[in-house]
C-alpha positions as CSV (number, residue, x, y, z in Angstrom):
1,M,37.2,5.0,-30.4
2,A,39.2,4.1,-33.6
3,I,41.3,1.0,-33.9
4,I,44.7,0.7,-35.5
5,D,45.8,-2.3,-37.1
6,Q,49.6,-2.3,-37.4
7,R,51.9,-4.5,-39.4
8,T,55.8,-4.7,-39.6
9,F,57.4,-6.0,-42.7
10,Q,61.1,-6.9,-43.1
11,L,61.9,-6.2,-46.8
12,V,64.9,-6.9,-49.0
13,K,67.5,-4.2,-48.4
14,G,66.9,-1.3,-51.1
15,S,63.4,-2.4,-51.9
16,G,61.6,-0.4,-49.3
17,N,60.9,2.8,-51.4
18,E,59.4,0.7,-54.1
19,E,57.2,-1.2,-51.6
20,V,56.1,2.1,-49.9
21,T,55.0,3.4,-53.3
22,R,53.0,0.2,-54.1
23,Q,51.3,0.3,-50.7
24,K,50.2,3.8,-51.3
25,Q,48.5,2.9,-54.5
26,R,46.5,0.2,-52.9
27,E,43.8,2.3,-51.1
28,L,40.7,0.5,-49.6
29,D,37.0,1.2,-50.1
30,F,35.5,-0.7,-47.4
31,E,33.0,0.3,-44.8
32,G,34.7,1.7,-41.5
33,Y,38.0,2.2,-43.1
34,L,39.6,5.5,-42.1
35,G,43.1,5.4,-43.9
36,K,46.6,4.2,-43.4
37,D,50.0,5.6,-42.6
38,I,53.2,4.0,-43.9
39,F,56.8,4.4,-42.3
40,L,59.8,3.3,-43.7
41,N,63.3,2.7,-41.9
42,T,66.3,2.2,-44.2
43,E,68.8,2.6,-41.4
44,D,69.4,-1.2,-40.8
45,K,72.3,-2.6,-42.8
46,E,70.6,-5.9,-43.7
47,M,67.0,-4.9,-44.4
48,D,64.5,-2.1,-44.8
49,I,61.7,-2.0,-42.3
50,M,58.1,-0.9,-43.3
51,L,55.5,-0.2,-40.7
52,V,51.9,0.0,-41.9
53,Q,49.1,1.3,-39.5
54,M,45.5,1.1,-40.8
55,R,42.8,3.0,-39.0
56,W,39.4,1.7,-38.5
57,E,36.2,3.1,-37.0
58,S,35.8,0.1,-34.9
59,K,37.0,-3.4,-34.1
60,E,34.0,-4.8,-35.8
61,H,34.7,-2.9,-39.0
62,L,38.3,-4.3,-39.1
63,M,37.1,-8.0,-38.3
64,N,34.4,-7.6,-41.2
65,F,37.2,-6.6,-43.6
66,K,39.5,-9.4,-42.4
67,K,36.6,-12.0,-43.1
68,S,35.8,-10.4,-46.5
69,D,36.5,-11.6,-50.0
70,Q,38.2,-8.3,-50.7
71,H,40.8,-9.0,-48.0
72,R,41.4,-12.6,-49.2
73,E,41.9,-11.3,-52.8
74,G,44.5,-8.7,-51.7
75,H,46.6,-11.5,-50.3
76,K,46.0,-14.0,-53.3
77,N,49.0,-12.9,-55.5
78,R,51.2,-11.4,-52.6
79,K,54.9,-11.6,-53.7
80,P,57.3,-12.5,-50.9
81,N,59.1,-9.7,-49.1
């Protein structure tokens, strides 16, 4: 059974398309990673809302990634939303 790790981001109004493009350029190469889907809602008047769903072969694969140096490095220079 596949596992989905889902995150919702509240973004500065008007910045959603740029962030979706940036996220699509960041593909992972990690054991058990199956891919991701990104959804963008720009209907809210105050913010853009981005939903990211990452698919994993198992919970064990997801947890191994979250404990990895690759995961930590991905968040090291993260800019605020």
